N, C-alpha and C positions, 0 to 999 in steps of 0.2 A: 164748132166753137171757136171764135177769133182769139188770137194770141198777141198780147203786147209785151215785149220784152227789152230789158236793158234800156229803160227810159226813165227820165226824172221829170216830175210834175210838181208844180208849186201854185198852180193857178187855182182859183175858186171852183168848186163842183168840176174839177178836171175830168171826171169820166162819168158825171151825172147821169142816171137813167140807162145805164148799160145793161145789156143783156147777153147771156152766152158768151162771157168774156174770160179769158185766163190771162193773169198778170203775173209775170215772172221777172225777178231780179231787177225790180222797179225801185226807185226811191221817190218817196213823197216828201219833200223838203225844199226849202229855198226861200229866196228873199220876197216873193209874192205873198206867203204865208197864207195861202188860201185854205179853206175849210170844205169839209163835205165831199170828199172826192168821188166816192162811189154811193152817194145817197140815192135812194129810190131805184135800186138796181135788182137784178134777178139773175139767178144761175151764175154766181160768180166764183171763180177760183183764183186764189192768192197764194204765190208760192215764192219763198226766199226774197221776200220784199222788205223795205226799211221805210217805217211811217213814223214822220216827225210832225205832222200837222193835225189838226182837231176834227172830230166828229166825222171820221171816214166812212163809217157803215151805219148809216141810219135809215130805217124802213126798207131794209133788204130781205130778200126772200131766197133761200138756197144759197148758203156762203161756206165755202171751205178755205180755210186759211192753214198753210203748212210752212214751217221753217221760216217764220217772220218775227220781225221785232217791231213791236209799238211801244215807243219811248214814253218817258215821263211828259213829253209835251203833246203826245197824242191822246189828249184827254176825252172822256166820254166817246170811246171808239165804237161801241156796239150798243145802240139803243133801237127799240121798236122794230127789232128784226126777228126772223124765224128761220127754223131748219138751219142750223148753224154747225159746223165742224171746225174745231180749232185743234191742231196738233203741233207738238214740237216747237212751240213759239213762246216769245217773251211778252207778256201783257203788263206793262210798266207804267201806264198812264191812269190818272185818277178816275173814278167811275166807269171802269171799263166795260161793263155789261149791265144793262139795265132794261126792264120791260121787254124781256125777249122771251122767245119760246122754243122750245125743241133744240136744245143746245147739247153738244158733246165736247168736252175739253178733255185732252189726252196729252201727257208728257209735257206739260207747260210750266213756265216759271211766271208767277203772278207777283207783282208789287203794285198793288191798286187799292187805296182806300176807298170804302164805299163801294166794294165790287159786288156785282150779282144782285142788286135790289130788285124785287118783284119780277123775278124770273119763274116760268112755269116749265117744268120738265127739264131738268138739267143732269146730265151724266158728267162726272169728273173722276178720272182715273190718273194714277201715277203723276201726280202734279204737286207742286208746293207753292205756297202762298203766304205772303205778308199783307195783312189788311185789317182796317177797321171797320166795324158794322158789316162784316162779310155776309153776303147772301140773305140780308134782311128782307123779311115779307116775301120770300121766295116758297115754291110749292113743287111737291114731287120731285124730290132730289135723291139722286143715286151716286154715292161717293165711295170710291175704293182707293186705297193707298194714297191717301192725300194728307200731307203735312201742312199744317197751318200755324203761323205766329201771329198774333193780334189781340183785338180787344172787342168785346161786345158781338161775338159772332154768332150767326144762326139765330137771330132774335125774330120771333114771330113766324117762324117757318112752319109749314103744314106738310105732313105726308113726306117723310124722308128715311131713307136706310144709309147707314154708314158702316163701313167693314174696313179693319186693318188700316186705320187712320191714327194719326198723332196730332191732338190739337193742344196747343199751349195758348189759351186764350181766356181773358176775364169775362165773367157775365155771359158765358155762351149758353145757347139754347133757352133764353128767357122767353117764356110765353109759346114755346114751341108745342106743336100739337102732332100727336101720331108719329112719333119717331123711333126707329129702332137703331141702336148702335151695338155692333159686335166686334169683339177682339180689337179694341181700340184703347188708346191711353188719352184721357182728357186731364188736363192740368191747368188750374186757375180758380180763383176765387169766386164764390158765389154761383157755383154751377146750376144751371137749369131750373132756377127759381120761377114758379108760377106756370110751369109745364103741365101738359094734359096729355097723358097716353104716352109717356117716354118708358121705353123698354131698354135696358142695358144687360147684354150677355157677354160674360168673359171679358169684362173691361176692367182697367185701372183708373181709379178717380183720384187725383191729387189736388188738395186745396182745402182752404177754410170754407166753412159753413156751406156745405154743398146740399143740394136737393131740398130746398125749403119750398113750402107752400105749392107743393106739387098735388095733382090729382092723377089717379090711375097710374101710379109709378111702380115699375117692377125692376128689380135686380136680381141677375141670375148669375151666381159663381163670379162675384165681382170683389175686386181688391180696392180698399180706400186707404189713403195715406193722408196724414195732416188733417184728418176730418174732425172738426170739433163743431159742436152745435148742429149737428147733422139732422136733416128730416124734419126740421120744424114745421109743424102745422101741415105736414103732408099725409096724404092716403097712399099707403105704400105697403107692397110685398117685397121683402129684400131679404136676399141670401148674400151675406157678406162674409168672405173667408179670411180677412185680416182683422186685427184689433182696430177699434176706433178709439178717438180721443173722448169725444162726448156726444151723446144723443140728447135732444132737446124736444119735449113735447110734441112727438108725432101724432098725428091726428087719429088715424085708424090703420088697421091691417095688421101685419106682423113682420118684425125685423129680426133676423138671426144673426148674431155676430160670435165670434169666438172669445172675444174679451171687450170690455168697454171700460175707460177710465172713470167715466162719470155718466149717469143716467139722470137728466133733470125733468122732473114731471112737477111742475108747480102750476100747471093749468088744469082745472077740472075738465076740460074737454079734451084732452090727451088720453085717448082710450086705445091707442095702439099696444098689441101685445109685444113684448120685447124678451127674446130668449137669448141668454148669454150662455154660451156653450152648453146649449140644449135645455136650459133650464131658466125660469124666470127668478130674477134675483129676489132676494128676501125684501119683504116689505111692499111689492108691487101687487 
């Protein structure tokens, strides 16, 4: 493998089409403002580099990035690429990851609106992220120890597992399919509307109007805070271990809660069984 070290590049397609290349302690920045430095490359390693130019890693195959900074000017950094490993790096440009496959992200700091759209097979661990529309329309996700701040996250994803995560994000998991979340905290309004096949295990869910219009929804030993008008129109089997403010017209299944300030059943199609402290409330 050829090594390039301690160089600065700012020209268009500076290392276009490279193969079997290790780039160390290099800077991609300068007045020429060139794009697509490593486009159409294969078997590339990038270590302790600085990227301040656009579109560096498009159509790449076999890419390892370590200890590297991609600035806010390094927009749309990784598109249409596969077999990617990113570790201990800063991903701070908009649209940093899109239409990629077989991706591993570990120990990274992400500030990137529209991060991770239409990615297939991604593992993310020990990472923090700030983003809007995070991971939209992606599939086969495995997340562990990830902290997220943002809006509209994980919409339209399919086949995901999330463990020991903290998500503070509005409208998360809308239209998500076949997702399991364990030992995690999810804070935000309108959580997981229109999802299908969502399972939550030992989770804390914080926010108004959660889990409405869901299909095949399961909650196992979960806590809920600030939960009003919960489960509206949902098909649900739920074991909730904390009191809720209100439950509204769940469609079917069974919901168990220790207490509820209000149960609203003004829709004749709401046929879910509700047990409060093990018993059906009077009048149900």
